[in-house]
Structures are given as structure tokens and as C-alpha cells.
C-alpha positions as CSV (number, residue, x, y, z in Angstrom):
1,M,0.0,-0.1,0.0
2,R,1.2,3.6,-1.2
3,S,0.8,6.4,1.2
4,E,0.3,9.8,-0.3
5,M,1.7,13.1,0.9
6,I,-0.8,15.3,2.3
7,E,-0.8,19.0,1.3
8,P,-0.7,21.5,3.9
9,L,-3.9,23.5,4.0
10,S,-4.1,27.1,2.7
11,F,-6.6,29.6,3.4
12,G,-8.0,32.2,1.5
13,S,-11.5,33.9,0.8
14,N,-13.2,31.7,3.6
15,I,-12.4,28.4,1.5
16,I,-9.6,26.2,3.0
17,T,-8.3,23.7,0.2
18,G,-6.3,20.6,1.2
19,T,-5.3,17.5,-0.3
20,K,-6.1,17.7,-4.3
21,G,-7.6,21.1,-3.7
22,L,-11.0,20.0,-2.4
23,P,-13.1,22.6,-0.8
24,M,-13.6,23.2,2.7
25,K,-15.9,26.2,4.0
26,I,-16.0,27.2,7.7
27,T,-18.6,29.5,8.9
28,Y,-18.9,31.0,12.6
29,D,-21.9,32.5,14.5
30,K,-20.5,34.3,17.2
31,E,-23.3,34.8,18.8
32,A,-24.2,31.0,19.1
33,D,-20.5,30.2,19.7
34,A,-20.6,27.6,16.9
35,A,-18.9,26.8,13.7
36,Y,-20.0,24.4,10.6
37,V,-17.0,22.8,8.8
38,Q,-18.4,21.8,5.3
39,L,-16.3,19.1,3.6
40,V,-18.2,19.0,0.5
41,D,-18.8,21.7,-2.5
42,G,-22.5,22.3,-1.3
43,I,-25.3,20.3,1.2
44,R,-28.8,20.3,-0.1
45,D,-31.8,20.6,2.2
46,G,-32.4,17.2,3.4
47,E,-29.2,15.7,2.1
48,A,-28.2,15.1,5.5
49,S,-29.8,12.0,6.7
50,T,-27.9,10.9,9.5
51,Q,-26.2,13.0,12.6
52,V,-23.7,11.6,15.3
53,H,-24.1,13.9,18.2
54,S,-22.4,14.6,21.4
55,I,-18.8,14.1,20.4
56,E,-16.9,15.8,23.5
57,T,-13.9,17.7,22.8
58,P,-10.6,17.0,25.0
59,G,-11.0,19.1,28.6
60,R,-14.8,19.0,27.6
61,K,-14.6,22.6,26.3
62,G,-16.8,21.6,23.2
63,E,-19.0,19.3,21.4
64,I,-18.9,18.2,17.6
65,I,-22.0,17.0,15.7
66,I,-21.0,15.3,12.6
67,D,-23.4,15.2,9.2
68,F,-23.6,12.2,7.1
69,D,-25.2,11.7,3.7
70,A,-27.5,8.6,3.1
71,A,-24.4,6.9,1.9
72,G,-22.8,7.2,5.1
73,R,-20.4,9.9,3.6
74,I,-19.2,12.7,6.0
75,L,-20.7,16.0,4.6
76,G,-19.8,18.1,7.6
77,M,-19.5,19.0,11.2
78,E,-20.8,21.4,13.5
79,I,-18.6,22.5,16.5
80,L,-20.0,24.0,19.6
81,G,-18.1,26.1,22.0
82,A,-16.0,27.0,19.0
83,K,-14.1,29.5,20.3
84,D,-12.6,27.6,22.8
85,V,-11.7,24.6,20.5
86,L,-10.7,26.2,17.3
87,R,-7.5,28.5,16.8
88,E,-8.3,32.1,16.7
89,E,-6.9,32.5,13.0
90,T,-9.4,29.8,11.9
91,L,-12.3,31.7,13.4
92,A,-11.1,34.8,12.0
93,L,-10.9,33.4,8.5
94,A,-14.6,32.0,9.1
95,K,-17.3,33.3,7.3
96,R,-20.2,35.0,9.2
97,P,-23.8,34.2,8.7
């Protein structure tokens, strides 16, 4: 089995690109202190058919909820308590609602 090198993430205009230029979009609602990391290029209404709740971060500073499509593929994740578990530079680059 051959392992591939993973390219470093590059930040620009609220889109983060990683391996093979796949888009990730991060939004942040400061009032709710909630961030959403979208791993695909758009999530249609009703596409997130399953959610996994209550994944606690180390130190119980935040919570992560993962959205899956009907085929079991990850679409994105919501991060509650985002200011305590994400770096300041990540939140600064996130799109605001």
C-alpha cells in the first residue's frame, strides 16, 4: 500500500483547500459560538440524513456533531463551543452568517 503526501492547508476567502484542492468552507456564528466545517461543495436541504451527536472535545470545552449523507459519507461537522476549541486564526477566516 502506497501512502500519499498530504498537502498543507491553504487559507483564502473563507475557503480552505487541502489534498487535491478539495473545498472546505468554515462558517462561524459568534452569538451562538458555533462553527460549521463543510467538507463538500454544497449540502442540499435534506441531504444530511444522519447525525452523530455529542462527541466531546478533550477537556469538555466543546462538542462536535457530524452530518452524514444517505450513503454514510461525511458532509460536514458542527462545532459547539468553537471559540474554546478552534484556533483564533481559523475563526478569523470563517465566514459570518
